[in-house]
N, C-alpha and C positions, 0 to 999 in steps of 0.2 A: 132454808139454807143457813148453815152455821156461819159465824163470822170468820172462822178459819177457812171454810170453803170459799167464801166471798173474797178473802184476802188472796187466795191462790189465783182466783180470776183477776183480781186487781194487779197482781204481779205480772200477769201475761198481757195486761192492757197497756194503753198509752197514757193512762192516768184517769183522774176523776174530773168530771165537768158538771156544774150545777146550772149553767146558763145555756139554754138550748141554742142560742145564737152563736155559741163558741164551740160547737161540737168538733172534736178531732176524730180522725179515723181510729177505730178500735179502742175508744175511750169507754168509760162506764158513766152513764148519765144518771144522776140522782135527782129525782123529782121532789124538790122541796116546795113547801107552801109558805106563803106570807099573807099579810092582810089584803094585798091587792093582786095576788097571783097564785096560781096552782100549777106547779111544775108537772103534775100528772098529765095535764092536757097536752104537754109537748113531748111525751115519751115516744109516741109513734113517729113524729117527725125527727126526733133525735136518732132513732134507729135507722130511719130512711136516709139520714144524712151521714151515716157512718159509725154511729156508736155501736160498740160490741154488745153492750147490755144496757138495759134501762131498769133502774130500781124505782118501784112505785109503791104507794101505800093506800091506794084506793082501788078496790076490786073492779069497778066499772071500766077502768082504763086498761085492765089486764087483757092481753091477747094470748091465746094459747100457743105461744111460741117459746123456744128455748132461750131466747135473748131477753125475756121479761123476768124480772125477779121481784116478787111481791113480798113486802115486809109490813110489819105493824106500823112503823114510823120511819120514814126515810131519813129524817134528820138524826134521830137517835142511832140509826144504823150507820150513818156516816161517821158519827162521833165514836161509836164502838169500833168501827173499822180503823179509824185513825189511831185510837189507843192501842189496838192490836198491832198495828204496823209499828207504832212507836216502840213497843216492847221487842219486836222482832229485830229492828235495826241496831239496837244497842248504842245508839248515838247519845252522847252526853248533851243534855238540854239545859239551856240557861233561860229561865222565864223572866221577862221584863214587864213591869207595870208601873203605874204612877200617874199623877195628875198632869204633869208637864214634862216634856222632853223625852218621853219614852221612845218615840220613833227615831229621833236623832241619836239617842244613846244606843239603841239597838244597832243602828247602822255603823256607829263608831266602834262598838265592840266587835262587830263582824269584820270591819275594816282592819282591826288589829289582829284578830284571831286567824283570818284567812292568809296572813303572811306566813303562817307556820303550820296551820292545820287545814284539812278539808272541811269546809264549813257550809252551812246554809243559814239564811235568815229570812224572816217573814217579809214577803214582798208587799210594798205599799202599806196599806192599813188593814190587811186581812187579819184582824186581831180579835174577832168576836166568836160567838158560838158556832159559826159556819167557817169563818176565816181561819181559825186555829186548826180545826181538823184538816182543812184543805192544805194548810202549810205543812202539817205533820206528814201528810201523804206525799209531799214532794221530797221528803228526805230520802236519800239513797242509802244503800247498805254500807257504802264506804265513807259516809259522812261522819266525821269525828265529833264536831260540835255544831249544834243548831241553836240559834238565838231566836227565841219565839216571843213575839210581842203579845201581850194580853190586855185588851181594853175592856172597860166595864162602865155602866152607868146605873147599876143597881146592886144592892147587896146580893151575894150568892153567885154572881157571875164569875168572879175570879176563882172561887172554889170549884165551880164546874170546869173551867178551863184548866185548872191545875190538875184535876183528876183525869182529864183527857190527855194532857201533855206529860204529866208526871215528871216535872223538871227535877234535875239533879242539883241545880243551882238557881238562886233567885236574887233579883235586885228590884227594889222599889225606888224610883227616882225621887219622889217627894209626895207629900200630901198637900193638895191645894184646893182652891175653890172651883172645882170642876164638876159638871153633871150634878149640881145640887138638886135639880128637879127630881132626879131619880134616887140619889142617895139621901136626900132629905136635909142634910146638914154636913158641916165639916167633920163632925164625929162619925157620921155615916160613911164619909169618904175614907177616913182612917180605917174603920172597921172593914169596909169592902175591899180596899187595896191590901190590907193585912192578911186577907185570906190566903195570899201566896205564902206569907211567912208561916201561917198556921199549917198549911200543907207540908212545907219543908220541915217544920218542927216534928210533925207527925211521922214523916217518912225519913227522918234523920238526914235531910238534905243540907246543903251548904248555902249560907246567906252572905251576900255582899251588901254593905250599907255605908251610908255617909255618916261618919262619926261626929260631924259638926251639926247634924240634925238631932235636936234634943228629943223629938217625938220618937224617932227611930231608935235612938239609944235606949230610951225608956222601955219600948216594946221588946227590945232584944236583950235587955239587961241580964237575964238569966240563961240566955241561949249560948252554948259553947261553940258550935260549929259555924263560925262567922269570921269575916275579914272586913275591917273598917278602914276607911281612908278619910283624912281630914287635914286641916291646916295646922293643927296643934297636937291633938290627941287621936292616935289611930295606929293600926298596924302598919300603915303606909302614910307618910306625911308629905305635904307638897307646899311649894311656894309659888305664888302667882308673880311672874316676871313682867308680864304685859297683858293687856286686854284691849288695847287700842292701837291699830284697828283690828288686830287679831289676837287670839289668846295664845300666850306662851307660859308654860309652867315648868317648874323644876322638881324632879323627884330623884332622891338619892344622887345628887350632883349631876344628873342627866337632864338636858333641856329638851322639851317636847314642844314643837311648834304646830299650831293648828290654823286652819283657814277660817275658823268660826269667829263670829263677832259676839260681844256681849258677855258680861260676867255671869249671866244666868246660864250660859253654856259651859262654864268652868266645871261644875259637878259632872256634866255629861262627858267631858273630855277626861277628867280624872278617873271616873269609873271605868272607862275603857282601858286607860293605862293600868290601873290597879288590877283589873280582872285579867288583862293580858299577862302582866308580870306574875300574878299568882298562879296562872295556869301554865307557866313555863315558856312563854314567848320571849325570845332573846330581845334585849333592850333596843338594839338597832332596828329590829323588825317592828317593835312597838312604835318607835319614832316614825318609821315609814308609814305604818298604818294610820297614825294620827295625822301626819302631814298630807297624806294622799286623799284623805276624805274631804270631798267638796259637797256641801249641802245642796239639795235640789228639792223639787216638789213644794216650792213656796215656803220652805222652812229656813229661816236665817240666811237666805241667799243674799249675797252682796253683788249688786249689778250696777253697771254704768249705762245710763240711758240718756243719750244726747249730752246735754251739759250737766245732768244731775247724777248724783250718787244715791243709790236706792238700797235700803235694807228691807227685803221682802220677807215677812213672817206672817203670811196670811193663810196658813193651812188650818190653824185652829187658834182659839183664844178663850181665856177665862179670866176672871179678875186677878188671879195670882200671876199668870204668865204675862198678861198685858202690863201690869204694874212693873214687873221685872224688866220687861223689854223697854218700857218708857224710861225707867231709871237708868238703864245701861246707855240708852241713846242720849239721855240728858247729860251724862257724865263723859261721853265720848268727845274727843277733840275734833269736832266737825264744824264746818261753817254753814250758816244760813239753814238752820234746822227747821224742818216742817214735819208735822205729825199727820198721818191719815189713819184714823181709827174706825174700825167697823164693829157692828153689834157683836155681843157675846151671847151665845145661845145656851139653852138648857140650864138656866139658873133659877128656875122656879119663881115663887111668889116675890122674891126680893130682887128680881132682875133690874127694876128701875133704880133701886137703891145702889146696887153695884155699879151701874152705869154712871149715876150721878157722882159717886165717889171718884171714878176715873176723871170725870170732867172737872171736879173740884181740885183734884191733884194737878191736873194740867194747867189749870187757871193760874197757878202760882209759879209755873215754870218760865224760865227765860227763853221761851220759844215764840217766835213772832206769829206763827199761824198754825192752827189746829183744825183739820177737817174731820167732821164726824159723819159717818155713813151708816144709815140704817134706821128702821122704824123706832127702835128703842132709844137710841141716842138722840133722835129728833125730839123726844119728849122731855129731855133733861133741861135744866136751867143753865144757860151758858152765857158768857159775856161776848163782847164784840170781837175778841180774838178768835172765836170759833166760827166756822162756816159749816152749816148742817145740810146734808143731802139725804134723800130717802134711799138712794142706790147709786152704784158707780156710774151709771149713765148720766144721772142728774149731776153728779159731781164733775164729770168730764166737761159739762157745759158751763160750769161756773167760771166767771171771769177771773176770779182770784186763782183758781187752779191753773187756768191756761197761762197765767203770768209766771208760774214757777220756773225759774231758770237758775243754773249755777247754785243749786241747793243740795242739801242732804236730807233725804226723806226716810222716815220709818213708816212702813205700811203694815198694820197689824189688825187682824180681825178674824172672826170665825169663818170657816170654809163656805158656809152658805151665803155670805155677803159677796163672795166672788171678787174680792179686792184685787186679785192678781190681774184681772182684766183691765184695770185702770192703767196698767203699764203701757198699753197701746196708745194712750192719750197724753202721755208725759212728753212735753216738748223739749 
């Protein structure tokens, strides 16, 4: 079956599903394979539970029925279908990647653009070689702009995602110390993330960039189709009016108020303002898009829990984002500051060194108590101001933790540490 024929079936279906536990009536089930699962095994049950078709890539699971579609590789077919659909809908696509802040930036940009256009943006963190195709297949024919997040932890992944999504515009939030285990080094991170810029250069696409970022300025020095924003030099300049407790910026004598905390979120806010203005969103609508955005999903959330004020930023962490969050917390005008820091993952052979650097930095802060959570942090050398726990359950039973009251807390760590669960134990 050709991709065009498969797309015709897709347009008559209720959508694509890759998890047999989430079958919808009249959907197309794609039997994907991983290290611990084989979706082909669930093709029959998917049909029995209401799927219109099942795409499989192992002949032994094929049943001689019209609703089985056998292909060489189900994942490759899903990616090809997504690319075919992307070309059909004619939607303008903005590709977003970077080491830190890409999900918040994606959501901010969408919050601005949807005030003026019909938009779609990546749901949750569906940003990999499976998630991006699934996101593209959710774009409808009347969608004007789609903001597609692209994640990667190896060289070549952003190139693949770019060729599937074929973005018209692109923005890299930053280059940081993230996924070093896969990229190998900070130079590898820059090379891997810059694959988005390489695709846009090749396809004559348009690039948005932070003109205060010297690395990005250098990479894009000879590229013409670009729009930069910065504090001093850029196509759009801004002033920071406030960042405590929330970010307020000024652009072209207009004031934009955000609900976000921390100066590390300033580029995220400014990028959304800049892209909105560049794409023709009226200024008042841009203001509304910025002010209406409230962070969720454990990202820079500001919470009031009993007597304590909590900044929850526990969706992800790497040395760059953790240091930025700690510095912003350190400079904020808050009383009785407490840090709860969880392990940072995927840092490769230098993971102990990076965790020790965070501990050493915190040791010199004017913060009375720092709680370390995780196996890696527990191996660091720390002073008496630190309390170490192997997990959030152990932390919840610590006497010092139970005594926290009338304080300001920053909770920061990688998703796998599950630090958001400690909220249930804060008194």
